[in-house]
N, C-alpha and C positions, 0 to 999 in steps of 0.2 A: 490385512487384518487376519487374525487366526479364526475368529468366529464369535458367535454370541456366547454369553456366559454359560448357558446350559450345555454347550458342546465344547467348551474350552476351559482348561484349568486356570487360564489367565482372565481376570475380570475385564469387562468392557472399559471400565475406568482406567485400568492399568495399561491396556492395549493403546488407548488414546493418548495416555501420558508418554508412552514409549515412542509413538509416532508424532507427538506434539500436535495432535488434532483435537478440536473441541468435540464433545460427545454428540452434539446435534448432527455433525457431519457423518458420524457412524450410523445413526438411525435414519438419516434422510434418504428418501427414495427419489433420485433425480428425475425430472421430467425429460424424456428423450429429446435431443436436439438432432435435427436431420443432418446428414452428411454435408448437404449443400450449404446449410447455415453455418456449420462448423468451419467449412473452408472459407466462407465469407468473413466469419468472425476472426479467423487467423489473419486474413488480409487486412481487415480493419485495424486489428491490433498493431500490425507492423506499420501501416501507414500513419496511424495516430501517434505511434511512438516517434516516428520521423517528424510529423507535423501536427503537434497537439492543438493547433489553432483550427483544425478542420471540424466544422459542425456537420450536421446530418446532410445538408444540401451539398456542401463541397465534397464531403466524403462520397456521396452518391455519384457525383461526376467523376471523382477519382477512380472509383470502382469501375465505372463504365469505360473509362480510358484504359483500364487494365483488362477489359474484356468481360466484365461481370455485369450483366444487365439486371439492374435492381432499381426499385423505386425509392423515393425519399422516405415514405412511411416505414418500409421494411428496413431501410438503413438505420433510421432512428430507433426502431425496435431492437435491432442487434446491438447498437451502441449502448442503449440503456441496459440491455442484458449484461454487457461487459462493464457497466458502470462508468462509461466514458462521457465526458462533457468537454466541449471545446473550451480552451482557455483564452477567452477574450471577453470584454465587457458585454454582458447581456442581462436579461431580466432574471433568469433562473439558472444558477450555476451548479446546484446540487439538489439531489432528491431528499429533502428533509421533511420531517413530520411537522406540520404547522402547529401542533399542540405542544411540541417540545420547545424549551427556551433556547434562544440563540445568544451567545456571548459576544462581546465586541472584540475586534482585532486589536491586540495590545502591542504589536511589534513594530509599528511604524516609527521610524527614527530611533529605534533601540539599538545600541551598540552591543554586539555579542562579544563578550570578553573572556569567557571561561566555560568549561564543561558544566553540564547540569544547570545552566542558566535557562536554556530553552530546549525543549524536546518537541518533536512533531510526529504525527501519525497519519498514515494514509493507506488506501487500499488500491491494488491493481489486479489485473487479470493475468492468469498464467494458463496458457493453452496446454492441453494434453493430447495424446493420440486419438482418444474418442470422447473428448469433452473438454472441460476447463475447470479451474478452481480459482479462488481469490486469495491473494497474498496481502497481509497487513504487516506493517513494520513500524517500530518506534525508533526514531533517529535523533541523536544529539546534534543540534545545529552547529555548535562550535567545532566539533571534531569529525562530524559525519559518521560517527560510530553507530552501527545498527545494534541497539540494545536488546531488542527482542523481536520475534516475528512469528506468524502463524499462518497456516493454510486452512481453507474451509471451502466446501462446495456450496455454501449458502452465504447470503449477505446479511445474516442476522447479527445482532449486537454482541452475542455471547463470545464469539471468538475474538472480537476486538477487546472485550473486557478481560479475557484471559491473557491476551498479549500485553495489555496495559499492566495487569497485576504482576506479571512476570518481570516486566521492566522495572517496576517500582521496588522490586527486591534489591536493586542495585543502587537505589537512592531516590531522592525527590528532586525534580526540576523546580525552578521558580515559576516558569510559565510552560503550559502545555498547549500546543497549537494543532488544530485540525481544520478540516473544512466543515460545512454545515450539514453533512450527511446525517441521515436518521440514526445511524449506528453511534455517532459521536455526540448527538444531542439528546440521546435517550437518558432517562433518569438513572438507569443502572450504571451507565458509563460515567456520566458527570459526577455522580455521587462518590465514586472511588477517588476522584481528584479533589473534590470539595472537602471530603472527610480528612484529607491530608494537608489541607490549607494551600493547595496548588492553584495558582491563577489559571483560568481557562481562557484561551484566545481562539477565535474562529475566523477563518479567512473571510474577507469582504466579498460581496457578490461580484463575480466577474473579474477578480484580480488574479492574473496569471502568475504573479511573482510571490504571493503571500506564503506559499508552501514550496518554494522552488527547489530547496535542497532535496526533498523527498522525490519530486518529479525527476530530478537529475539521477537519483538513485535508481528509479524504475528503468530509466533509459539504459543505464549502465548494466543492470542485471539482465535485461532482455537481450542486449547486443553481445554481452560477454559470456552469457550462460544459457538462457532459455532458448533463444533461437538456434544456437549452435548445437545443443544437445537434444532438442526435440523430445522432451519427456513424454512417456506414454501412460504412466500411471501415477496416482497420488504418492505411493511409497517411493517411487523412483524420483519424483520431483522433490519429495521431502529430503531424501538423502543428498541429491545433487545440490539443492539450494543450501542445505546445511554446510556442505563442503565449500560452496561458493562464498557464503557469508563469513565463514572462518577465514578464507583467503582475503576477502574484501576488508575485513576488520584488522587482520593481523599482518598481512603481507603486501597488499596493494597500496602503492605509494601514490598520493594525489598531488597533482601540480598545484591545486588550490590550497593544499596544506604544506606548501614548500617542500614537496616530495617526502613527506612523512606519512606514516600510516595512521588511520583513525585511532587505533589502540594507543599509539604513542601519545597522541594529544588527549584522548579521553582519560587515560590513566594518570596524566600529569607528568609523564616522562619528558615531554616537550611542550613548548608553548609557541603560539604564532599570533599574528595580527590579521584577523579575518576581515576587518572593516572594509578594506579595499575590494574584497570579493563579494560583499553583500549586495543584494539587489537594491537599487535606488527606489525609494518610495516617492 
């Protein structure tokens, strides 16, 4: 960042637009996280990416096996800070606001046949040298194309709304799927979709496969980019992820797409039959 408006000829709004950050991240003063907790969070992130079925208890034992003596409550606190929830059937699978409405899951037994039929959105954690940020992305189910994405150092709804509004500049999906997190059940988020006549679908509680395409995307990003590059700053992560998403969309050929790129499928240059690769409900 260059600076605040009184010390810079470039407005805060414009600086945030150039960095593709929401303005709340610019003004937010982060609560310091200890070096020890940051190291543990990085280990938790890597272990969870490998084994997303690990809950707080199993993660605690895994950390102990790796030489990190930690209790279950501390493990749960760090996992919540990262926004991580084990993907197996249980009573509470996302941190949602009980005052917000929850929409039914609409994709069971649905055949995905074309781009813009179903989009999904999810949030993951990206570690930095001295902290972490959250990454949100909108993905087209049929093509795996990443339509838009945003980084933020807070888990408020506004950066998700900004990411959604950018994606909708490219068209309207028939169905938009998320989990039941408070960012996605908020009135400001759902109103954007409802005003456009888009059907809202939300993952069922404890269903590991409901948003599986985005989960696969997170794993790919972390192993092919984030863990290898070790981003130190938000601007560094912003630039690196922009380059990676360009590669992912335009050049990376997917075996599940018959070795075509997401852009080939999303743009209509190629077609495929994805039914065989869809999760069974």
